[in-house]
Structures are given as structure tokens and as C-alpha cells.
C-alpha positions as a Markdown table, in Angstrom:
| # | Residue | x | y | z |
|---|---|---|---|---|
| 1 | Met | 13.6 | -18.5 | 5.9 |
| 2 | Ala | 16.0 | -17.3 | 3.2 |
| 3 | Thr | 16.0 | -19.0 | -0.2 |
| 4 | Ala | 19.1 | -20.5 | -1.7 |
| 5 | Ala | 19.1 | -17.7 | -4.3 |
| 6 | Ser | 19.0 | -15.0 | -1.7 |
| 7 | Glu | 21.7 | -16.7 | 0.3 |
| 8 | Ala | 23.9 | -16.8 | -2.8 |
| 9 | Thr | 23.8 | -13.1 | -3.2 |
| 10 | Val | 24.9 | -12.3 | 0.4 |
| 11 | Leu | 28.2 | -10.4 | 0.4 |
| 12 | Lys | 30.8 | -12.4 | 2.3 |
| 13 | Asp | 33.9 | -10.7 | 1.2 |
| 14 | Pro | 35.0 | -8.0 | 3.7 |
| 15 | Tyr | 36.8 | -6.0 | 1.0 |
| 16 | Ala | 33.7 | -5.9 | -1.2 |
| 17 | Val | 31.6 | -4.8 | 1.8 |
| 18 | Met | 34.2 | -2.2 | 2.8 |
| 19 | Glu | 34.1 | -0.7 | -0.7 |
| 20 | Val | 30.3 | -0.3 | -0.7 |
| 21 | Val | 30.2 | 1.1 | 2.8 |
| 22 | Arg | 33.1 | 3.4 | 2.1 |
| 23 | Ala | 31.3 | 4.7 | -1.0 |
| 24 | Ala | 28.2 | 5.4 | 1.1 |
| 25 | Ile | 30.2 | 7.3 | 3.7 |
| 26 | Ile | 31.9 | 9.4 | 1.0 |
| 27 | Asn | 28.6 | 10.1 | -0.8 |
| 28 | Gly | 27.1 | 11.4 | 2.5 |
| 29 | Asp | 24.7 | 8.6 | 3.1 |
| 30 | Phe | 26.0 | 8.4 | 6.7 |
| 31 | Ala | 26.5 | 11.5 | 8.8 |
| 32 | Pro | 29.5 | 12.3 | 11.0 |
| 33 | Asn | 29.2 | 10.6 | 14.4 |
| 34 | Gln | 26.4 | 8.3 | 13.1 |
| 35 | Arg | 26.5 | 4.9 | 14.7 |
| 36 | Met | 27.4 | 2.0 | 12.4 |
| 37 | Val | 25.3 | -0.9 | 13.8 |
| 38 | Glu | 26.5 | -4.2 | 12.4 |
| 39 | Ala | 23.0 | -5.8 | 12.2 |
| 40 | Asp | 21.7 | -2.7 | 10.3 |
| 41 | Leu | 24.6 | -2.8 | 7.9 |
| 42 | Cys | 24.1 | -6.5 | 7.2 |
| 43 | Glu | 20.5 | -5.8 | 6.2 |
| 44 | Gln | 21.3 | -2.6 | 4.3 |
| 45 | Phe | 24.1 | -4.1 | 2.2 |
| 46 | Asn | 22.9 | -7.8 | 2.3 |
| 47 | Ala | 26.2 | -8.8 | 3.8 |
| 48 | Ser | 27.3 | -11.4 | 6.3 |
| 49 | Arg | 28.1 | -10.4 | 9.9 |
| 50 | Ser | 31.7 | -11.5 | 9.6 |
| 51 | Ala | 32.1 | -9.5 | 6.4 |
| 52 | Val | 30.7 | -6.4 | 7.9 |
| 53 | Arg | 32.9 | -6.8 | 11.0 |
| 54 | Gly | 36.0 | -7.1 | 8.8 |
| 55 | Ala | 34.8 | -4.1 | 6.7 |
| 56 | Leu | 34.4 | -1.9 | 9.7 |
| 57 | Gln | 37.9 | -2.8 | 10.9 |
| 58 | Asp | 39.3 | -1.8 | 7.5 |
| 59 | Leu | 37.4 | 1.5 | 7.6 |
| 60 | Ala | 38.7 | 2.2 | 11.1 |
| 61 | Asn | 42.2 | 1.7 | 9.8 |
| 62 | Gln | 41.5 | 4.2 | 7.0 |
| 63 | Gly | 40.3 | 6.7 | 9.5 |
| 64 | Leu | 36.7 | 6.8 | 8.2 |
| 65 | Ile | 35.1 | 5.3 | 11.3 |
| 66 | Glu | 36.1 | 5.0 | 14.9 |
| 67 | Arg | 35.4 | 2.2 | 17.4 |
| 68 | Ile | 34.4 | 3.2 | 20.9 |
| 69 | Gln | 34.7 | 0.6 | 23.7 |
| 70 | Asn | 31.4 | -0.9 | 24.6 |
| 71 | Arg | 29.6 | 1.4 | 22.2 |
| 72 | Gly | 30.4 | 0.0 | 18.7 |
| 73 | Ala | 31.5 | 2.0 | 15.7 |
| 74 | Arg | 30.5 | 5.4 | 14.3 |
| 75 | Val | 31.5 | 7.6 | 11.4 |
| 76 | Arg | 34.5 | 9.7 | 12.4 |
| 77 | Ala | 34.0 | 13.5 | 12.4 |
| 78 | Ile | 36.9 | 15.4 | 11.1 |
| 79 | Gly | 37.4 | 18.8 | 12.8 |
| 80 | Leu | 39.0 | 21.9 | 11.3 |
| 81 | Ala | 42.5 | 21.3 | 12.8 |
| 82 | Glu | 42.7 | 17.8 | 11.5 |
| 83 | Ala | 41.3 | 18.9 | 8.1 |
| 84 | Ile | 44.2 | 21.4 | 7.9 |
| 85 | Glu | 46.7 | 18.8 | 8.9 |
| 86 | Ile | 45.4 | 16.4 | 6.2 |
| 87 | Thr | 45.6 | 19.2 | 3.6 |
| 88 | Glu | 49.2 | 20.0 | 4.6 |
| 89 | Val | 50.0 | 16.3 | 3.9 |
| 90 | Arg | 48.2 | 16.5 | 0.6 |
| 91 | Met | 50.3 | 19.6 | -0.2 |
| 92 | Val | 53.5 | 17.6 | 0.0 |
| 93 | Val | 52.2 | 14.5 | -1.7 |
| 94 | Glu | 50.2 | 16.1 | -4.5 |
| 95 | Gly | 53.0 | 18.5 | -5.1 |
| 96 | Leu | 55.2 | 15.5 | -5.8 |
| 97 | Cys | 52.5 | 14.0 | -8.1 |
| 98 | Ala | 52.2 | 17.3 | -10.0 |
| 99 | Ala | 55.9 | 17.4 | -10.6 |
| 100 | Lys | 55.9 | 13.7 | -11.7 |
| 101 | Ala | 52.9 | 14.3 | -13.9 |
| 102 | Ala | 54.8 | 17.1 | -15.6 |
| 103 | Glu | 57.7 | 14.8 | -16.1 |
| 104 | Asn | 55.5 | 12.1 | -17.6 |
| 105 | Val | 53.0 | 14.2 | -19.6 |
| 106 | Thr | 52.2 | 13.0 | -23.1 |
| 107 | Ala | 50.4 | 14.7 | -26.0 |
| 108 | Ser | 47.3 | 12.8 | -25.2 |
| 109 | Asp | 47.5 | 14.0 | -21.6 |
| 110 | Thr | 47.9 | 17.6 | -22.7 |
| 111 | Lys | 44.8 | 17.3 | -24.9 |
| 112 | Glu | 42.8 | 15.9 | -22.0 |
| 113 | Leu | 44.0 | 18.6 | -19.6 |
| 114 | Ala | 43.1 | 21.3 | -22.1 |
| 115 | Thr | 39.5 | 19.9 | -22.2 |
| 116 | Ile | 39.3 | 19.9 | -18.4 |
| 117 | Arg | 40.6 | 23.5 | -18.5 |
| 118 | Ser | 38.0 | 24.7 | -20.9 |
| 119 | Ser | 35.2 | 22.9 | -19.0 |
| 120 | Met | 36.3 | 24.5 | -15.7 |
| 121 | Ile | 36.2 | 27.9 | -17.2 |
| 122 | Asn | 32.7 | 27.2 | -18.7 |
| 123 | Ala | 31.5 | 25.9 | -15.3 |
| 124 | Val | 32.6 | 29.1 | -13.6 |
| 125 | Asp | 31.1 | 31.3 | -16.3 |
| 126 | Asn | 27.8 | 29.4 | -15.9 |
| 127 | Gly | 27.9 | 29.3 | -12.1 |
| 128 | Asp | 27.8 | 25.5 | -12.2 |
| 129 | Val | 29.1 | 24.7 | -8.7 |
| 130 | Phe | 28.5 | 21.0 | -8.9 |
| 131 | Gly | 30.0 | 20.7 | -12.4 |
| 132 | Tyr | 33.0 | 22.6 | -11.3 |
| 133 | Ser | 33.4 | 20.5 | -8.2 |
| 134 | Asn | 33.3 | 17.3 | -10.3 |
| 135 | Leu | 35.9 | 18.7 | -12.7 |
| 136 | Asn | 38.1 | 19.7 | -9.7 |
| 137 | Gln | 38.1 | 16.1 | -8.5 |
| 138 | Gln | 38.7 | 14.8 | -12.1 |
| 139 | Leu | 41.7 | 17.1 | -12.5 |
| 140 | His | 43.3 | 16.0 | -9.2 |
| 141 | Arg | 42.7 | 12.4 | -10.0 |
| 142 | Arg | 44.2 | 12.7 | -13.5 |
| 143 | Val | 47.3 | 14.4 | -12.1 |
| 144 | Arg | 47.7 | 11.6 | -9.6 |
| 145 | Gln | 47.3 | 9.0 | -12.3 |
| 146 | Met | 49.7 | 10.7 | -14.7 |
| 147 | Ser | 52.3 | 10.8 | -11.9 |
| 148 | Gly | 52.6 | 7.0 | -11.9 |
| 149 | Gln | 53.1 | 7.2 | -8.1 |
| 150 | Arg | 51.0 | 4.3 | -6.9 |
| 151 | Ser | 51.9 | 4.8 | -3.2 |
| 152 | Ala | 51.1 | 8.5 | -3.4 |
| 153 | Gln | 47.7 | 7.6 | -5.1 |
| 154 | Asp | 46.8 | 5.2 | -2.3 |
| 155 | Ile | 47.7 | 7.8 | 0.4 |
| 156 | Leu | 45.7 | 10.5 | -1.3 |
| 157 | Glu | 42.7 | 8.3 | -1.9 |
| 158 | Arg | 42.6 | 7.5 | 1.8 |
| 159 | Leu | 42.9 | 11.2 | 2.7 |
| 160 | Arg | 40.2 | 12.2 | 0.2 |
| 161 | Gly | 37.7 | 10.0 | 2.0 |
| 162 | Gln | 38.4 | 11.7 | 5.3 |
| 163 | Leu | 38.0 | 15.2 | 3.8 |
| 164 | Val | 34.9 | 14.6 | 1.7 |
| 165 | Arg | 32.5 | 16.7 | 3.9 |
| 166 | His | 34.9 | 19.6 | 4.1 |
| 167 | Gln | 35.4 | 19.4 | 0.3 |
| 168 | Tyr | 31.6 | 19.7 | -0.1 |
| 169 | Lys | 31.5 | 22.8 | 2.2 |
| 170 | Leu | 34.4 | 24.4 | 0.2 |
| 171 | Ala | 32.6 | 23.8 | -3.1 |
| 172 | Met | 29.5 | 25.6 | -1.8 |
| 173 | His | 31.4 | 28.5 | -0.2 |
| 174 | Pro | 30.6 | 31.7 | -2.0 |
| 175 | Gly | 33.3 | 32.9 | -4.4 |
| 176 | Arg | 35.4 | 29.7 | -4.1 |
| 177 | Met | 35.2 | 28.8 | -7.7 |
| 178 | Thr | 36.6 | 32.1 | -8.9 |
| 179 | Val | 39.5 | 31.9 | -6.4 |
| 180 | Ser | 40.4 | 28.3 | -7.3 |
| 181 | Leu | 40.0 | 28.5 | -11.1 |
| 182 | Pro | 43.3 | 30.4 | -11.8 |
| 183 | Glu | 45.0 | 28.1 | -9.3 |
| 184 | His | 43.8 | 25.0 | -11.3 |
| 185 | Ile | 44.7 | 26.7 | -14.6 |
| 186 | Ala | 48.3 | 27.3 | -13.3 |
| 187 | Ile | 48.5 | 23.5 | -12.4 |
| 188 | Ile | 47.2 | 22.5 | -15.8 |
| 189 | Asp | 49.5 | 24.9 | -17.7 |
| 190 | Ala | 52.6 | 23.9 | -15.8 |
| 191 | Val | 52.0 | 20.1 | -16.1 |
| 192 | Ser | 51.1 | 20.4 | -19.8 |
| 193 | Ala | 54.3 | 22.4 | -20.4 |
| 194 | Gly | 56.4 | 19.7 | -18.6 |
| 195 | Gln | 57.6 | 22.2 | -16.0 |
| 196 | Leu | 58.3 | 20.1 | -12.9 |
| 197 | Ala | 59.1 | 22.8 | -10.4 |
| 198 | Glu | 56.3 | 25.1 | -11.6 |
| 199 | Ala | 53.8 | 22.3 | -11.4 |
| 200 | Glu | 54.8 | 21.4 | -7.9 |
| 201 | Ala | 54.7 | 25.0 | -6.8 |
| 202 | Ala | 51.3 | 25.6 | -8.4 |
| 203 | Met | 49.8 | 22.6 | -6.6 |
| 204 | Arg | 51.2 | 23.7 | -3.3 |
| 205 | Thr | 49.9 | 27.2 | -3.9 |
| 206 | His | 46.4 | 25.8 | -4.6 |
| 207 | Leu | 46.4 | 23.7 | -1.5 |
| 208 | Thr | 47.6 | 26.6 | 0.7 |
| 209 | Ser | 44.5 | 28.4 | -0.7 |
| 210 | Val | 42.4 | 25.4 | 0.3 |
| 211 | Ile | 43.6 | 25.8 | 3.9 |
| 212 | His | 42.7 | 29.5 | 4.0 |
| 213 | Ala | 39.3 | 28.6 | 2.6 |
| 214 | Leu | 38.8 | 25.9 | 5.2 |
| 215 | Arg | 39.4 | 28.5 | 7.9 |
| 216 | Glu | 37.0 | 31.0 | 6.2 |
| 217 | Val | 34.2 | 28.3 | 6.0 |
| 218 | Glu | 34.7 | 27.5 | 9.7 |
| 219 | Ala | 34.7 | 31.1 | 10.7 |
| 220 | Ser | 31.5 | 31.8 | 8.7 |
| 221 | Arg | 29.8 | 28.8 | 10.3 |
| 222 | Thr | 30.6 | 29.9 | 13.9 |
| 223 | Arg | 29.5 | 33.5 | 13.5 |
């Protein structure tokens, strides 16, 4: 029988449960097509059944899981075609964010971007794939934040969750760092200089490159 103390720690807020399960999916703790059994999730995250049910519905709305009639829920697998579609949407929205970031850039922002720029160069020089991948995410996140476009940030955060596994494969793809580094530098330089059109174009060029890389990764996997 559960004690009063243990009962008090049970997560009953569907949003709180959604956040921890979402983080677990993004971190790779659940594999694509893995079943999401309510009873198991309740035990794993010490959450109530109703909170888990609500969390799964939210995650389904975000496209991270899918519900199958009479078979429950499972982590949704994103194929190449859908990954490309999502990246094409990112191209438009992140291009807007880059232009707005250039419009809003401050001296403090420029200094921070310069630090990220130097760190990315060092990561490539040292062959630090994981460090570079983290800096990549940091740069895109800062550009979104600098843009001040809250709606765009919400859209991109949702899309990022769906693409996380493809992003990991891209990070590990041989030579990807050396291809993307000058693209990221172009984004940083244009935003820092307050060049709206150039910042948007640089972001679009980078994400076009991501699409090419997604196709290369898939081709190498199926050989």
C-alpha cells in the first residue's frame, strides 16, 4: 500500500507528464514505433493514469506519438519524405526568424554570437561532433529567441521534436560538420551585421543543405 508521502509525489498534471515524456522521446529513451503503454509510463514517471492519458493526447497532437485503434499508442517514426517536408517548413519559418533576429540584434547578442562562432570553429578543428551538434542547436535556438517571434518559436520547437532522430544521424554523417560550418558562419555574420535579407537567405541556404544531407544519409543507409 502506498504511503501518504509517496502519493503526494505522484504527478497528476498532464502537462508536467507530457514535458517529461516528451524529453524522454527527444533524448532517445524511446525508439521509433515503440509502444507507449499507459501502465508502464505511470510506473516509470510516477504519474497518475489520467495524467498519462492526457499527456499522450498532447504528444499525439504534437506529432511525436500516434494512436492506433485497439493497439494503444507508439512513438511515431518519421520517414525521409516527411523529414524533408518538415525541413522545408523550417526553411520558411527559420528564415523569417533569422531576418527578425538581424533586425533586433544588440551589441550583447553580437558578442554572444561571436562566442558561438569561435566555439563552432574550434569544435570542427578538434573533430568534436557532439560539441558541434550542441552548438548547432544553441545557435538556432538563440536566433529564434532573438527574433521575438513567439509563434514561430512554438512551431519550430514542435518540429524539432519530430526531427530529433534525423538530426542525430546528420550530426554523425561523415564530413557534415565541415559542410555546415561555413553555412552557420554566414548566418551568424549576417545576423550580427543587421542584414535582414542576407540573414534570411543564409538560413534558407543552410536548410537546403540539410535536405541534401538527409537524402545522402538515407542513401548511405540503404546501400
